[in-house]
N, C-alpha and C positions, 0 to 999 in steps of 0.2 A: 654904389651904396650897398651896404651890407644887407643880407637877407633879413626880413622881419622888421625893418625900420620904415617909417613914413618918409615920403619925399614931396617937396613943394614944387609945383609946376611954375613956368614963367608967368602964367596968367593968375597966379595967386591961389589956385585950388590945391588942396591937399589931396593926394592920391592914396589909395589903400596900400598897406604894407606889402612889400614883396613876400610871396610865400616862402617859408623856410624849407630848404631841401632836407629830405629825410634820408639819412645815411643808415643803411642796414647794419645792424650789429653783427659781428663775425660769429658764425655758428660754432658753438663750443664742440670740441672733439671729445666724445664720451669714451672713456677707457674702462674696460671691464674691471670691476672690483675683484681683486684677487681673493680666493676662498680656499680654505684648507680641506673642504668637503668635496670629494670627487662627485662628478655628475651622476654616475651610476648609483652611488650611495644615496644621493638626494632623491633620485627617482624611487629607489627601493624603499626609502623612509616614507615618502608620500604615499606610495601604495600600501606599505605596511600599516600606517595608522588607520587608513580607511578600512583595511581588512579587520583590524582590531575593533573598529566601531561596528562593523557588520557582524563579527563574531560575538560581540557583547549583546547586540540586539537579538541575535538568534538564541544566545543563551538565556536571555530574559524571557523570550517567547517560549522556549522549551521548558523553562522552570514553571511558567504560568500554566502551560498545557499539562505538565506532569502533575501539578497541584490540583488541577480541575479534571484530571483524567477520568474520575468516576462519572463525569458529565460529558466530557468530550468523547470518549470511547463509545458509549451507547448512541450518542448523536451520529457519530461517523458510521457505525454499523447500520443504524436506521437509514442513513442516506444510501449506503451500499445496497440494502435490501429494497429501498424504494426504487433504485435504478433497476433492479431485477424484476419487481412486481408492477411497476408503472405500465409496461405495455399491456398487462392483463386488464388493469383498471381502465385504460384507454379503449381496449377492445369491448368491454362491457358498455362504456359510455357511448360508443359508436352505435351499439345496439339499443340505444335509448334507455338504458338502465341508469337511474339517478346516481350521480357521482358518489353520494354518501353511501348508498346501498352497495355500489360496486366496490367501494373501499372496504366496507365491512365484510363483504363476501370474500374478497381477496385476502384480507388479513387473517380472518378466521380460517379460511381454507389452508393458507400457508402455514399458520401455527399448527393446524391439525396434521398436516403432512410432516412437518418437522418433528413434532412431538411423537407421532406414530413411528417415525423412523428411529428416533433415539430410543423409544420404548422397545422397539423390535430388537435393536442392537443389544441393549442392556439385558433384556429378558432372555434372548437367545444365548448370550454369553453365560448368564447365571444358570440356565438349564443345562448347558453343555459343560459347566464347570466339573461335575463329578466324573464324566468321561475323560476330560482332559486331565483331572487329577490322577486317575488310574494310569493313564498313558504316561503322565509325568513321573509317577512312581516307577514304572517300568524303565523309562528313560534314565532316571537317576540310578537305578540298579545297574543298568548297562554301563553308565558313566563311572560308577564306583568300581565295577570290575575292570574297566579300562585303566583307571587310575592306579589300581593295585597290581594288575597283571601287565599293564603296558609299559611304555618307556620310562614313566616317572617312578614306578615301583614304590609307591607310598604304602606305608604300613597301615593296617586296619585301626591301630591306636590313633595314628594321626588323623585319620578320617573321622574316628569317633569323637575326637576333641572338638570338632567344628560346631556341633549343636550346642555343647556346653559354652563355648566362647561366644556364640551368638546370644545365648540366654543371659550370660554375664554382662554383655554389652547393653542389652535391653534394660536389665536391672540397674545398671549404672546410669542410665539416661532416662529414668522414669519421669523425672521433673520436666525435662525438655520435651519428652513425648507428650505429657499432659498439656504443657504450654502450647505445643503445636496443635493438639486437638482443639483447644479453645480458640486458637487463632483460625483454624479451619472452620469452626462453627461461625465465627464472626464473618469470615470471607464468604461463606454461603449466604448469610443474611445480606451482605453487600451486593453479592451477585444477584440475588433475587430482586433487590431494589433497582439495580441497573437494568435488569431484564425488563422490568415494568416501565422504566423510563424510555427504553429503547422502543417498546411496543407503542407507547403513548406518542413518541415523536414520529414513528413510522406512520401512524394514522394521519397525523397532520401533513406529513410530507406527501402522502398519496392523495389526500383530499384537497389541500391548497398549496401545493409546492410552487406553482407559478406565482401566486400572490406573495408568498414568502420571498421568492427570488426578486420580484419587482421591488419589494420593499427594501431589500438589501442593496440593490443597485443605486438607490437614492443616496447612499453614502458617497459614491463617486461624483466628481465634478460634472456639471451639466454638459460641458463640452466633450467629456470623454465617456459619458454615460452609455451611449449606444456601443462604443467599442468594448466596454467592459461587459455589457449585456451579451454581445456576440460571443466574446471569449468564454464567458461562463456557460452559455449554451453549448458551445463546441466541447468544453470540458465535460458537461454532463452527457453529451452524445458519446464521447469516449468512454465514460463510465458505464453507460448502458451497453455499449459494444463489449466492453471488457467482461461484465457480469454474464452476458449471454454466452460469450465464448468460453468462459470459465465453467459455466454450468454444463455446456455440451461436452467439454473436455472431461468434466468430472463424471458424467454419465458413461462416456466411452471407456474411461479408466476402470470404473467400477464393474461394467459388464465384462470387459476383457479379463481382468484379474479374477473376478468371480467365476467366470467360465473355466479359466485355467486351474484355479484351486479346486473347483467342483469336479472336473474331469480326473484330477489326480486322487479324489476321494478324501481330501483333507476335510476334517469336520469344520463346522461353523462357516461354511463357504458364503452363505447369504449375509450374515452379519459382518463378515470381513469385506464383502463387496460394499455393504452400506458404510462401513468405516472409511473405505477408499473414497466413496462418493463425498462424504463430509470433509475428509482431509484434503481433497483436491482443490478446495477453495483457498488453502494456504499454499501458494506456489512453492514447488520444489520440496520444501520441508514437510508439507503435509502428506505428499505422495511417498516420500522416503519413510516417514514414520509408519504410515498405514501399511506399506509394503513390508516394513521390518516386522510388524506384528504378524502378517501373513506367513513370513518366513519362520518366525519363532513358533507359530502354532504348527506348521508343517514339521519343524524339527522335533517338537515335543511328541507329535502324534504318529509320525511315520518315519522319522529318522533322518540321517544326514543327506542321503541321496534325494529324497523328496524335497528337503529344504533347498538343495541346490537348484532343483528344477523350478521351484517357486520363485527363487531369486532370479533365475534366468527369465521367467515370465515378467516379473516386475521390471527388470531392467529393460526388456523389450518393449513394454508398454510405455515406459518413461521416454524411450528413444522415439517412439511413435508419436508421442505427445509433443516432444520438443521439435521434431523435424517435419512433421506432417500436419498434425491437428492444429497446433497453435498458429503456424503460418496460414493454414487454409481457413480456419474459423475466424481468427482475428483479422487476417487479410491486411489491407492497407488502412484500416480504420484506426487501429491502435498499434503502432509499430514501435516496440521497445526492444532494445538490444538485450541479448541474454545476460551480458555482463551487467548491464543496468538493473536487470531484474534481480540478479543474485545479490548485488551490493545493496539494493533497496530492501530485500528481505532480511539480509544480515543486519543491516542498520536498524530496521524495524524491530527485529527480534531482540537486539541488544538494548534498544531504548524503551520499547513498550511490550516485550514478551510476545506471547501468542497473538494478542490484539494488534500489536505493532507489525508483526509479520503478515497478518491478514490484511491490514489497511495500507501497507507500504506501497505495493504495486498499483492499486487503484489510485492512490494519491499521486504517484509518479505519472500515470497515464493522464489524469486530469490536468496537472501542471504542464505536461508536455503539449497537450492540445491547446490549453489556454495561452501559453506563452507563444506558441506558433501563430495563433490567431492575432495576438497583440502586435507581433512583428510583421504580419502580412500586410502589404499595401492594398491588396484587393479587398480585404475585409473592412477597409475604411468605407467602402460603398455597399456593404451588405447590411440589410435591415435585420434586426433581431427576429422579426416574424418569419423570415425566410430560412431560419436555421431550425431544423426539426431534430429534436434530441433523440427520437426513435430511429433515425436513419444513420447507419454507420458511416456513410460517406460524408455526412456533415460534421464529423468529429474533427476536421481540420480544413484549413483553407486549401484552395486549388491552385496555389502559386507554383509555378514551375521551379522557382528557386528555393521553395521550401517543400521539396518532394518528401513524402512520408517515408520513403525507403531510407532516407538519410537521417531520420530522427533517432533519438535515443533507443 
């Protein structure tokens, strides 16, 4: 009897139909569809459009930051100063000084020190200007004699035409000079406003920085909030360590160059040392510019030999900073490769000018520590309260596979 049909038994009962046998269908053989696009090209295209999306996102972010730079830059500088001054506030709070009073004392004291230092530099340069002017006149006379009697053999008439040419250039560009003066006045007004914003933000960072950070972490999902909190605290610890080390390096640079210039008898030794102290907070470029000013003053005041000696002193101090001071003071807390520092400073200078050069390396240090923390398996089990931002060793996870010596 065929499958699936009923059958009648001899006793007259009808039995259930016999189950039908299921025959498996043959498995189709899939043949790859021929394509004209090679596999390497398809992979490159897939990576390329993703890179284009990332580049577009970074471009939009950069455009927004550039548009809001009058706000972003003061806030970033306030954060940098807060990392430098927060240990002082914490020390006063430990001694039972109310946090509001401690914040006021630190901010007022810091502004007084910075303002006094800038005033000292400006006033000393202004008071020493007549002496430098006389020495500059002597140097110009010697240079003129060298140009006329030296290898170039310029005639006095050629040298005499230079002032007239400069005066004609000034008269021809009076409109642009006036416009530049008005632009400078507007820039000074904007700078004053940004300084006030920076001071206002600094006060709140020092007084309630932890509450501000707790509020910001609520943006992260609840499941990842603890990891984000730990990564942010490690980034802040790296920023604190960076500012401490940079301040110590700046003091050593200023003392060394100031002593060298002073022993040579170069005028304005103290303001030059103060200028080196301020310039050292901009990595590489600041030291080069401040050292160049010292060499120029030595050249004007004492001649070529003294300028060469000052140049040698500046180069020696920079080598001491690069090979001894920074590895010793930064240690294993903020490990950044010199190439990463140079590229960060160059990029910051290109994108944001002096402010960009000042903030590029601290931003790189914060990102370095934060990303390492997010990639660390051990930091999954670290409570945010166990990360102390004032301790340099807390600026990165303790993973053996994420050794700080191998960081950027």
